[in-house]
N, C-alpha and C positions, 0 to 999 in steps of 0.2 A: 494354252498355247503361248501366252505372253512369256512365261518363265523359260520355256525351251528356246524361243527365239532370242531372248536376251542372253541365255547361256551360250548360244552359238555365236553371238556377236562379240562377246567379251574377249575371246582369244584373238580376235581380229583387230583389237585396239579400241573398241567402243567403250566410252567412259561415262555416258549419261546415266541418270538415275533410273529412267524408265523410257519405254517406247511410247509413241503417240499413235493411237488406233482410230480407225474410222468409227468403231462402235464395239461395244461388248455384247457377247451373246450368252444365253443361258447354257448351263452344262448340258451336253448332249446335242446341242445345235451345231450344224456343220458350217464352218466359215469358209465356204468355197471361194468367195471373192473379197476376203478381208484385206484391208490396206493398212500398212504401218509406215511410219516415218521416223527417221533417226539421223543424227549427225555423226559422220565417220570420216576420218582422214584415210582415204583409200586410193592409192595411185594406180591400180591395175585395171580399171574399167568395170562397167556394170556387169558384164557377162562373167567375168572372173569372180566378182563378189557373189553373184548368184550361185556359182559352182561351189565356192567356199562355204557358203551358208548351208546349202543342201547336203554337203559332205558331213556337216556337224549336226544336222537335225535328225530327229527320230523319223522312222518311215511313215508315220501318220501325218507328218507336217512337211510341206514342200513350198519353196519360194518359186513362183511361176514367172515373175518378172521383177527386174530391178531397174530403176531409172532415176536420174538426178532430178531434183525439184528445187524451186526457189527456197531461200532460207526461211521465209515466213510461212511456207506451206504447212497446213494442218489437215490431216486426212479426215477429221470429223467436221471441222467448221468450214472448210472450203468445199464440201460436197454439195452438189446441186440436187441430187436425188439418190435414193437407195432402192435396191431391188431384192426381193426375197422370193424364193420358191418354197412351196409346201407340197409334199407328196403323200398320198394316201391310196389305199387299195381296199376293195370290198371283198371280204371272204368270211365264211362262218367259223373257220379255225385258223390258228396262227401259222405263219410261214417264218421260221427263224431267220432265213436269209434276208427276206424283204424287210422284216421288222427292224433291221439295223438302220434303214434309211426311209421308212415310211410308217404311217399310222394305219393299222388295220381297223376298219369300221364294219359294222353289221347292224342292221340291214343296210343294203346299198343305198347311197344317196341318189336322188333323182336329178339327172343332169340339168334339166331346164330350171329346176328350183335352185340349183347351185348358181347358175348364171344370173338368175333374178336377184339372188341374195348378194352376189358380187357387185351388181350394178348399183346397189344402194350405197356402196362405199365411195363411189366416184365423186370427186369434187372436194371443196374445202369445208370441213366440218369440225365441230368440237367432238373429239373422239374420247372423251372422258369415260365413256362406258366400256372402252376397250383396253385402257392401259393408263399408266402414270408416267409423268415426264421424268427424264433423267435427273433434272434439278427440281427439288420439291417446290420451288417457287415458279417453275416454268409453266408455259402454256400447254394445254392439251389439244390445241387447234393444229391440224395437219391438213395437207393437200394430197389426196390420192389421185395420181395421174392414170393409173392402170390397175384394174382388178378383174381378173378373168380366170375361169377354170377351163382346162383343156383335158380331154380324155387321153389316158395312157393305156393302150390295149395290153392285156385283154380286160382288166378289171380295175384299172387305176385312174386317178385324177391328179393333175398338177395345178396348183393355185399359183398364179403369177401376179405379183403386186408390186407397184412402183409408187413411191411417195417422196415428198421432199424430206421427210424424216419420219421416224416411228417412235411411238411410246414404248415404255417397258412392257414386254409381253403382249404387245398389240397384235402381232400377226398370229400368234398361237391362239389368242382369244377370238379374233375374227374368224379363224378357221373353224374352231369348235362350234361357234354359234351359227355359222353358215351351214355346217353339216347337220346341226340339229334341225334347221329349217328344211334342208333337203331330205331328211329322214322322216319328216312329218311330226317331229317332236315339239316344234315351235312354229307359230304362224308367221308368215312373211311380214304381215303388218306389225307384229310385235318387234321383229328385227328392225324394221324401218323406224319405229318409234324409239328404239334403243339408240340408233345412230343419230337421228335428228333431234331427239329430246333426251339427251343423256342424263342418267341419274347422278347423284353426287359421288358414287363410288363405282369402280369397274364391276361389270357383270361377272357372275360365276361361270366357270367353264374354261379350260385350257386344253388345247390339243397337245399331245406329248411332243417333247423337243426333237426326237430323232428324225421327224419328217421335215424339219425346217432347215433351209439353206440360205445363208447370206450370199446372194448370187453375185451382186455387183454394186460398186459405189461409183457414181457418175460425177465427173468433175468438169465436163464440157457439154455443150448443147448437143454435139454429135453423139457422144456416149449416151446421153439421155434419150435422144431420138431412137437410137438402136435398141435400147431397152424397151421402148414402147412398141417397136415394130416386130421384134423377133419373138420366138416362143421358147419355153423351157425344153431341155432335152428329155428324152425318155430315160429316166434315171430311177433306179440303177438298171444296167444293161440287161439283167436277167428278165426284166419285164417284157422285152421284145424277143425273147428266145435266144439271145446271143450268148448266154452262159448256160 
């Protein structure tokens, strides 16, 4: 995505070497709520800039909002919290449409076990078992403010997680290990031990990238509060029969 956004900006007079991002995502992950910052001399207003960018971007990328920010603003370092969604569905055979945006699992995970596994994540922990820091010398301690699974009828689940920051591949690993618990492949106590007494290296197991969405980056307490209170949408729409 970075390359196409930069290519759309250059004809508008943008001259910086690179954009500043709230965070990078693995290939295949959906950046629903990505935030970028740049400096641009633009006299026509935010809405005109949004239209100009969208006219130059490929169809799979869209600018949903443009607004001015202070000169010192950085979308990564000024963030109070980040929110991810992960979608999965349970089926014995593949569905080519849903598998663009969700992980197919079988046998079906048990709902109560998913919730019990999610509750283990809440609070401030050393999450070394779930990922590595962006900076090799950085800490693996993070605070998870929200972690819950919600059913998406008829056979899906959405994982909603909010934290002050995330480690590299942390969400994909936490999803894979929770599903293993909910399928009876790993005891809940082993999952607790992994979170509360992490090993030296991240655990094995990654959920595939296509089910993961960077949902929102929060810069104010009001935005963070909204993330904690609302629920992920039924996504994609074909899950509820709308397509």
